C-alpha positions in Angstrom: -4.0 -42.4 -67.1 -7.4 -43.1 -68.8 -9.6 -40.2 -70.0 -12.5 -39.4 -67.7 -15.7 -40.9 -68.8 -17.9 -38.1 -67.5 -18.5 -35.4 -70.1 -19.7 -31.9 -69.4 -21.0 -29.1 -71.6 -20.8 -25.3 -71.2 -24.0 -23.9 -72.5 -24.6 -20.5 -73.9 -26.4 -18.2 -71.4 -29.6 -18.1 -73.5 -29.8 -21.9 -73.7 -29.0 -22.3 -70.0 -31.8 -19.9 -69.0 -34.3 -21.5 -71.4 -33.6 -25.0 -70.0 -33.7 -23.8 -66.3 -37.0 -21.9 -67.0 -38.5 -25.1 -68.5 -37.4 -27.2 -65.6 -38.8 -24.6 -63.1 -42.2 -24.8 -64.8 -42.1 -28.6 -64.7 -41.2 -28.6 -61.1 -44.1 -26.3 -60.4 -46.4 -28.6 -62.3 -45.2 -31.6 -60.3 -45.8 -29.7 -57.0 -49.3 -28.8 -58.3 -50.0 -32.5 -59.0 -48.9 -33.4 -55.5 -51.1 -30.7 -54.0 -54.0 -32.1 -56.0 -53.5 -35.6 -54.6 -53.2 -34.2 -51.1 -56.5 -32.3 -51.6 -58.2 -35.4 -52.9 -58.8 -33.8 -56.3 -60.9 -35.7 -58.9 -58.8 -38.3 -60.8 -59.4 -36.9 -64.3 -58.3 -33.5 -63.2 -55.0 -35.0 -61.8 -54.5 -37.0 -65.0 -54.9 -33.9 -67.1 -52.2 -32.2 -65.1 -50.0 -35.2 -65.4 -50.4 -35.2 -69.2 -49.4 -31.5 -69.2 -46.3 -32.3 -67.1 -45.4 -35.2 -69.5 -45.8 -32.9 -72.5 -43.5 -30.3 -70.8 -40.9 -33.0 -70.2 -41.1 -34.2 -73.8 -40.7 -30.6 -75.0 -37.7 -30.2 -72.7 -36.2 -33.4 -74.2 -36.7 -32.2 -77.7 -35.0 -28.9 -77.1 -32.1 -30.5 -75.2 -31.7 -33.2 -77.9 -31.7 -30.7 -80.7 -29.1 -28.5 -79.0 -27.0 -31.6 -78.4 -27.1 -32.7 -82.0 -26.4 -29.2 -83.3 -23.4 -28.7 -81.1 -21.8 -31.8 -79.4 -22.7 -34.4 -82.0 -21.9 -32.2 -85.0 -18.5 -31.2 -83.5 -17.6 -34.8 -82.6 -18.4 -35.9 -86.1 -16.3 -33.2 -87.6 -13.5 -34.3 -85.2 -13.9 -37.9 -86.5 -15.3 -39.2 -83.2 -17.7 -41.7 -84.8 -18.5 -43.3 -81.4 -20.7 -40.3 -80.7 -23.2 -41.6 -83.3 -23.6 -44.8 -81.3 -24.0 -42.8 -78.2 -26.7 -40.7 -79.9 -28.5 -43.8 -81.2 -28.4 -45.4 -77.7 -29.8 -42.2 -76.2 -32.6 -41.9 -78.7 -33.5 -45.6 -78.1 -33.8 -44.8 -74.3 -36.0 -41.8 -75.1 -38.4 -43.8 -77.3 -39.2 -46.6 -74.8 
C-alpha cells in the first residue's frame, strides 16, 4: 500500500502556543478591518490596518518556515530524503510570489 502523502508535525508546546497566539492576533486584526469597512472608515486608515495584518502574516510565515527548516528539513536531510529540498524550494517560491 502506498505511503500517505499527507504529512503532519507534532510541535513542542511553546512553538504551538506561539503560533496560535500569532494567529489569534491576526484573526483579531482581520475582524477589526471588517468592522472598519462596516463603519465606513476612511480608506487610508483601513489600508494602514491591512498593512499591519500583512506584516503579521509575514512574521508568522518567517517563524513557521524557520521552525520547519530547523526541524523537519534538517532531519529529512540527515535521513537522506533529498526530495525535501525540492519541497522546500517549491514552498519558498510560493511564498515569494
